[in-house]
C-alpha positions as CSV (number, residue, x, y, z in Angstrom):
1,M,3.1,-18.3,-0.9
2,R,1.1,-16.2,-3.4
3,R,0.5,-17.8,-6.8
4,S,-0.6,-16.2,-10.0
5,L,-4.1,-16.7,-11.3
6,L,-2.8,-18.9,-14.1
7,Q,-0.9,-21.1,-11.6
8,K,-4.0,-21.4,-9.4
9,N,-6.2,-22.4,-12.3
10,M,-3.6,-24.9,-13.5
11,L,-3.5,-26.3,-10.0
12,I,-7.2,-26.9,-9.9
13,M,-7.2,-28.4,-13.4
14,S,-4.4,-30.8,-12.4
15,F,-6.6,-32.0,-9.5
16,L,-9.5,-32.5,-11.8
17,V,-7.4,-34.5,-14.2
18,I,-5.4,-36.5,-11.7
19,G,-8.6,-37.3,-9.7
20,R,-10.0,-39.1,-12.8
21,L,-6.7,-40.9,-13.7
22,I,-5.6,-42.3,-10.4
23,G,-7.3,-44.1,-7.5
24,F,-9.3,-42.1,-5.0
25,A,-11.8,-42.7,-2.3
26,Q,-14.1,-40.0,-1.2
27,Y,-16.2,-39.9,2.0
28,S,-18.9,-37.4,3.2
29,N,-19.7,-39.0,6.5
30,V,-17.2,-37.1,8.6
31,S,-17.5,-36.4,12.4
32,V,-15.3,-34.1,14.4
33,E,-14.9,-33.9,18.2
34,K,-13.9,-30.3,18.4
35,F,-13.7,-27.7,15.6
36,P,-14.0,-24.0,15.0
37,V,-17.6,-22.9,15.3
38,Q,-17.6,-21.3,11.9
39,M,-16.2,-24.3,10.0
40,N,-17.4,-27.7,8.9
41,I,-15.6,-30.6,7.2
42,V,-18.0,-31.8,4.5
43,H,-15.8,-34.2,2.6
44,V,-12.5,-36.1,2.7
45,D,-10.7,-37.5,-0.3
46,Y,-8.0,-40.1,0.1
47,R,-5.9,-40.1,-3.1
48,D,-2.8,-42.1,-4.1
49,S,-0.4,-39.2,-3.4
50,S,-2.3,-36.9,-1.0
51,T,-5.3,-36.3,1.2
52,L,-7.9,-33.6,0.4
53,V,-10.1,-32.1,3.1
54,F,-13.2,-30.1,1.9
55,V,-14.2,-27.4,4.3
56,S,-17.2,-25.0,4.4
57,Y,-16.9,-21.7,6.3
58,T,-19.5,-19.3,7.5
59,S,-18.2,-15.8,8.5
60,Q,-19.0,-14.7,12.1
61,K,-19.7,-11.2,13.6
62,G,-16.5,-9.3,14.2
63,V,-14.5,-11.6,12.0
64,K,-13.3,-10.0,8.7
65,Y,-10.6,-12.4,7.6
66,C,-9.8,-16.1,7.3
67,T,-6.5,-17.8,6.4
68,I,-4.4,-20.8,7.1
69,N,-0.7,-20.9,8.0
70,D,1.8,-22.7,5.8
71,R,2.9,-24.7,8.8
72,A,-0.5,-26.4,9.2
73,C,-0.4,-30.2,9.3
74,I,-2.3,-33.4,10.0
75,Q,-1.4,-35.5,13.0
76,I,-2.6,-39.1,13.5
77,K,-3.8,-40.0,16.9
78,N,-1.0,-41.6,19.0
79,N,1.4,-40.9,16.2
80,N,4.1,-38.2,16.3
81,K,4.4,-38.0,12.5
82,K,3.2,-34.8,10.9
83,Y,1.7,-34.7,7.4
84,R,2.3,-31.2,6.1
85,L,0.0,-28.9,4.1
86,I,0.9,-29.0,0.4
87,H,-1.8,-26.7,-1.2
88,S,-4.8,-24.7,-0.3
89,I,-7.5,-24.2,-3.0
90,N,-9.7,-21.0,-2.5
91,L,-8.2,-20.1,0.8
92,P,-5.0,-17.9,1.0
93,I,-2.0,-19.4,2.8
94,N,-0.3,-17.2,5.4
95,S,3.4,-17.2,6.0
96,E,6.2,-15.2,7.6
97,A,7.1,-13.7,4.2
98,E,3.6,-12.9,3.0
99,K,0.4,-12.1,5.0
100,N,-2.5,-13.4,2.9
101,Y,-6.2,-13.5,4.0
102,M,-9.7,-14.2,2.7
103,L,-11.7,-10.9,3.1
104,F,-15.4,-11.2,4.0
105,D,-17.9,-8.6,2.9
106,S,-20.7,-9.5,5.3
107,V,-21.7,-11.6,8.4
108,G,-23.0,-15.1,7.5
109,Q,-21.1,-15.2,4.2
110,K,-20.4,-18.7,3.0
111,H,-17.1,-19.8,1.7
112,N,-15.8,-23.2,0.5
113,F,-12.2,-24.3,0.3
114,V,-10.0,-27.4,0.0
115,L,-6.9,-28.3,1.9
116,E,-4.4,-30.8,0.4
117,F,-2.1,-32.6,2.8
118,E,0.5,-35.3,2.4
119,K,-1.1,-38.7,2.1
120,I,-2.3,-40.1,5.4
121,P,-3.4,-43.7,6.2
122,T,-7.1,-44.3,5.8
123,A,-9.5,-45.2,8.6
124,Q,-7.4,-43.3,11.1
125,V,-8.7,-40.6,13.5
126,F,-6.6,-37.4,13.0
127,D,-6.3,-33.8,14.0
128,I,-5.7,-30.8,11.7
129,I,-3.5,-28.4,13.5
130,E,-2.6,-24.9,12.5
131,S,-1.4,-23.6,15.8
132,E,-2.1,-25.2,19.2
133,K,-0.9,-21.9,20.9
134,D,-3.7,-19.9,19.3
135,P,-7.3,-20.9,20.2
136,N,-8.6,-19.0,17.2
137,S,-6.6,-21.0,14.8
138,L,-8.0,-23.4,12.2
139,N,-7.7,-26.5,14.4
140,F,-9.9,-29.7,14.1
141,Y,-9.5,-32.3,16.7
142,G,-10.7,-35.9,16.5
143,V,-11.6,-36.1,12.8
144,S,-13.2,-39.5,12.0
145,V,-14.1,-40.6,8.5
146,D,-16.7,-43.4,8.0
147,T,-14.9,-45.4,5.3
148,L,-17.7,-48.0,5.0
149,K,-19.7,-45.6,3.0
150,R,-17.8,-44.5,-0.1
151,D,-19.0,-41.6,-2.2
152,G,-18.6,-40.7,-5.9
153,F,-16.2,-38.2,-7.3
154,K,-16.5,-34.7,-5.9
155,D,-15.5,-32.0,-8.3
156,I,-13.2,-29.4,-6.7
157,N,-14.0,-26.7,-9.1
158,N,-17.7,-27.0,-8.6
159,F,-17.2,-26.9,-4.8
160,V,-15.1,-23.7,-4.7
161,S,-16.4,-21.8,-7.8
162,S,-19.7,-20.9,-6.1
163,T,-17.8,-18.9,-3.4
164,P,-14.9,-17.1,-5.1
165,V,-12.2,-15.9,-2.9
166,K,-11.6,-12.3,-2.1
167,E,-8.0,-12.3,-1.1
168,T,-6.1,-9.6,0.8
169,G,-2.6,-9.5,2.1
170,S,0.8,-7.8,2.2
171,Y,4.4,-8.4,1.3
172,I,7.7,-6.5,1.4
173,K,9.2,-5.0,-1.7
174,N,12.5,-3.0,-1.5
175,G,11.8,-2.3,2.2
176,N,8.3,-1.1,1.6
177,T,5.1,-2.9,2.5
178,V,2.7,-3.5,-0.4
179,Y,-0.9,-4.3,0.4
180,Y,-3.2,-6.0,-2.1
181,I,-6.8,-7.2,-2.7
182,N,-7.6,-9.8,-5.3
183,S,-11.3,-10.1,-6.2
184,N,-12.9,-11.4,-9.4
185,N,-9.4,-11.6,-11.0
186,I,-8.8,-7.9,-10.5
187,I,-5.8,-7.2,-8.3
188,V,-5.4,-3.8,-6.6
189,S,-2.0,-3.2,-4.9
190,I,-1.0,-0.1,-3.0
191,S,1.7,1.3,-0.8
192,V,1.3,4.5,1.3
193,H,3.7,7.1,2.5
194,V,3.4,10.5,4.1
195,I,5.1,13.2,2.0
196,S,5.6,17.0,2.2
197,Q,5.7,18.0,-1.4
198,Y,3.8,21.2,-2.1
199,G,1.8,20.4,1.0
200,K,1.5,17.4,3.3
201,Y,-0.2,14.3,2.0
202,F,-0.8,10.6,2.2
203,N,0.8,9.6,-1.1
204,V,-0.7,6.4,-2.5
205,N,1.1,4.3,-5.2
206,V,-1.5,2.1,-6.9
207,D,-1.2,-0.7,-9.4
208,V,-4.3,-2.4,-10.9
209,K,-4.0,-5.7,-12.8
210,N,-7.0,-6.9,-14.8
211,F,-7.5,-10.6,-15.5
212,S,-11.3,-10.4,-15.4
213,G,-11.9,-11.2,-19.1
214,K,-13.3,-7.7,-19.8
215,S,-12.2,-4.0,-19.7
216,I,-12.6,-2.1,-16.4
217,L,-12.5,1.5,-15.4
218,F,-10.1,3.1,-12.9
219,S,-11.3,6.5,-11.7
220,L,-10.2,8.6,-8.7
221,S,-13.8,9.7,-8.4
222,H,-14.5,6.1,-7.3
223,V,-11.8,6.3,-4.5
224,K,-12.9,7.4,-1.0
225,A,-10.9,7.9,2.1
226,E,-11.8,8.6,5.7
227,G,-10.0,9.0,9.0
228,Y,-10.9,7.5,12.4
229,F,-10.3,8.4,16.0
230,Y,-10.7,5.8,18.7
231,I,-11.4,5.7,22.4
232,G,-10.1,2.2,23.3
233,D,-11.5,-0.1,20.7
234,V,-14.5,2.1,19.9
235,V,-14.6,4.6,17.0
236,Y,-15.9,8.0,18.3
237,E,-15.2,10.1,15.3
238,T,-14.9,9.7,11.5
239,Y,-14.3,12.3,8.9
240,P,-13.7,12.3,5.1
241,L,-10.3,12.8,3.7
242,K,-9.8,14.7,0.5
243,V,-8.6,12.7,-2.5
244,L,-7.0,15.1,-5.0
245,T,-7.4,14.7,-8.7
246,S,-4.4,15.4,-11.0
247,T,-5.9,18.8,-11.9
248,E,-6.4,19.7,-8.3
249,Y,-2.9,18.7,-7.3
250,D,-1.4,20.4,-10.4
251,K,-3.0,23.7,-9.4
252,K,-1.4,23.4,-5.9
253,V,2.0,22.7,-7.5
254,S,1.7,25.5,-9.9
255,S,0.6,28.0,-7.2
256,R,3.5,27.0,-4.9
257,Q,6.0,27.1,-7.7
258,T,4.9,30.5,-8.8
259,L,5.4,31.8,-5.3
260,N,8.8,30.2,-5.1
261,N,9.8,31.8,-8.5
262,V,8.7,35.2,-7.3
263,L,10.6,34.9,-4.0
264,L,13.7,33.8,-5.8
265,A,13.4,36.6,-8.4
266,V,13.1,39.2,-5.6
267,G,16.1,37.7,-3.8
268,E,18.2,37.5,-6.9
269,G,17.2,41.1,-8.0
270,L,18.3,42.5,-4.6
271,S,21.6,40.6,-4.9
272,A,22.1,41.9,-8.4
273,A,21.4,45.5,-7.3
274,S,23.7,45.2,-4.4
275,A,26.5,43.9,-6.7
276,S,26.2,47.0,-9.0
277,Y,27.6,49.3,-6.3
278,S,31.0,49.4,-4.6
279,R,31.6,51.1,-1.4
280,S,34.8,52.4,0.2
281,A,35.6,54.1,3.5
282,T,38.5,56.5,4.2
283,S,39.6,58.1,7.4
284,Y,40.8,61.7,7.7
285,T,42.5,64.1,10.3
286,A,42.0,67.9,10.2
287,N,44.2,70.3,12.4
288,S,43.4,74.0,13.2
289,H,45.6,76.7,15.0
290,T,44.3,79.8,16.8
291,V,46.7,82.6,17.9
292,G,46.2,84.9,20.9
293,G,43.4,83.3,22.6
294,L,42.4,83.9,26.2
295,Y,44.8,81.3,27.3
296,G,47.4,81.7,24.5
297,N,47.7,79.8,21.3
298,A,45.1,77.0,20.7
299,Y,45.4,73.8,18.6
300,T,42.5,71.6,17.5
301,S,42.5,68.2,15.8
302,T,39.3,66.7,14.1
303,Y,39.1,63.0,13.2
304,G,36.4,61.3,10.9
305,Y,35.5,58.8,8.2
306,A,34.3,59.4,4.6
307,N,32.1,56.8,2.8
308,T,32.1,56.6,-1.0
309,V,29.5,54.7,-3.1
310,T,30.4,54.0,-6.7
311,Y,28.0,52.6,-9.4
312,N,29.6,50.1,-11.7
313,S,27.5,49.6,-14.9
314,A,29.6,46.6,-16.1
315,A,29.2,44.9,-12.8
316,A,25.5,45.7,-12.8
317,Y,25.1,44.0,-16.2
318,V,26.9,40.9,-15.2
319,A,25.0,40.6,-11.9
320,Q,21.7,41.0,-13.7
321,Q,22.6,38.4,-16.3
322,N,23.6,36.0,-13.6
323,A,20.3,36.6,-11.7
324,C,18.3,36.0,-14.8
325,A,20.1,32.8,-15.5
326,I,19.6,31.5,-12.0
327,C,15.9,32.4,-12.1
328,S,15.5,30.8,-15.6
329,N,17.2,27.6,-14.6
330,Y,15.2,27.4,-11.4
331,A,11.9,28.0,-13.3
332,N,12.9,25.3,-15.9
333,G,13.7,22.9,-13.1
334,Q,10.3,23.7,-11.4
335,N,8.5,23.1,-14.7
336,A,10.3,19.7,-15.2
337,I,9.3,18.7,-11.6
338,R,5.7,19.7,-12.3
339,Q,5.6,17.8,-15.6
340,Q,7.1,14.7,-13.9
341,L,4.6,14.9,-11.1
342,N,1.7,15.3,-13.5
343,D,2.9,12.4,-15.8
344,G,3.0,10.0,-12.8
345,Y,-0.2,11.1,-11.2
346,A,-3.1,8.7,-11.5
347,K,-5.9,9.6,-13.9
348,D,-9.0,8.0,-15.3
349,N,-8.1,5.0,-17.4
350,T,-9.8,2.1,-19.1
351,I,-7.8,-1.0,-18.2
352,Q,-8.2,-3.7,-20.9
353,N,-8.2,-7.4,-20.0
354,Q,-4.7,-8.8,-19.2
355,T,-3.2,-5.4,-18.8
356,E,-2.3,-3.3,-15.8
357,Y,-2.2,0.4,-14.9
358,S,0.0,2.1,-12.3
359,G,0.2,5.6,-10.9
360,S,0.1,7.6,-7.7
361,F,-2.2,10.1,-6.1
362,N,-2.4,12.2,-3.0
363,I,-4.9,12.4,-0.1
364,K,-4.9,15.5,2.0
365,Y,-3.1,14.7,5.3
366,K,-4.9,14.9,8.6
367,Q,-3.8,13.4,11.9
368,S,-5.8,10.3,12.9
369,D,-5.6,7.0,14.7
370,H,-6.4,5.0,11.5
371,F,-7.6,5.8,8.0
372,K,-9.2,3.8,5.3
373,I,-9.0,3.9,1.5
374,V,-11.8,2.3,-0.5
375,F,-11.4,1.7,-4.3
376,T,-14.6,0.8,-6.2
377,I,-13.9,-1.0,-9.5
378,D,-16.6,-2.7,-11.5
379,D,-19.0,-2.2,-8.6
380,V,-16.8,-4.2,-6.2
381,Q,-15.2,-2.5,-3.2
382,Y,-11.5,-2.9,-2.4
383,P,-11.0,-1.5,1.2
384,F,-7.6,-0.9,2.8
385,M,-7.3,0.0,6.4
386,F,-4.2,1.6,7.9
């Protein structure tokens, strides 16, 4: 479950205070029979109400993320009882409802975190199990703590503060998936849709929350996007995708609306002109009689139709007025849409501490296997892959 920054800070502070007020026993001499190659248990803290496990992580090649599932637990050897995970400090917890991960920027990056489980008996060999079905899970087997050598108090805040978490994840809101990255107390959240509105685009809704303690700048000039084509798992082509500023998109809207207004005006003008005239058709029969012909008297009948076109000035005036009203209402509606789009379009903004900024922007659509959007805020990159 995601927690607010204030909740996380309060949680760490509560550990610091409780650790000094209640009994605890900390041990650094820890051995493990089998464990993930990138992880190492460096400390175990037996407290009156829980057990804390201090873990150091080193990112490996090809691994971008780290997390722990909310169903992780401790199991004592030869004991079927499970001691559930209560909290995770500096490592996101993954659940069915929310997908949360630690995002690594480079291979060999160090990261420290602390896992709090329900209190377990001391001097017992135990396993930490995230998922026995997944060999890549955070599983430690045969954890043994040397309780003969007791250490002094280990400060949780000092342990985790040197490796701040860069958290990424997703959750569902009103049927839409929202993706976020939290780094240095700056949270960037986005959702992406394909739209056909005055062109075809990836429409990005973005929200930036600033708890960094200083003002930050959001600018679309610091947003980059690129598409990818794959053969199997190998990227064989990448290309940049155009991120439109509010001015660039407004020009496209204005141009398309002008064309729409012209086409409507032409159509309504033709309709009004047609309504100014009335047409009627009459049939007629003409007979002729010739006397004394070669074969005697001759009789001839002629049949035909006569079309009459009548111009009605009153009808022309009414039709023209109706056409003007339709065009005017349409143009006003188009202007309102343009204004609404421009008002909601993301623009450069200074985001002060403890405030947030929301908007949307468009990326020119192009078919691809995957595409990436990278925000750069305060010299930190926030990459999103789709």
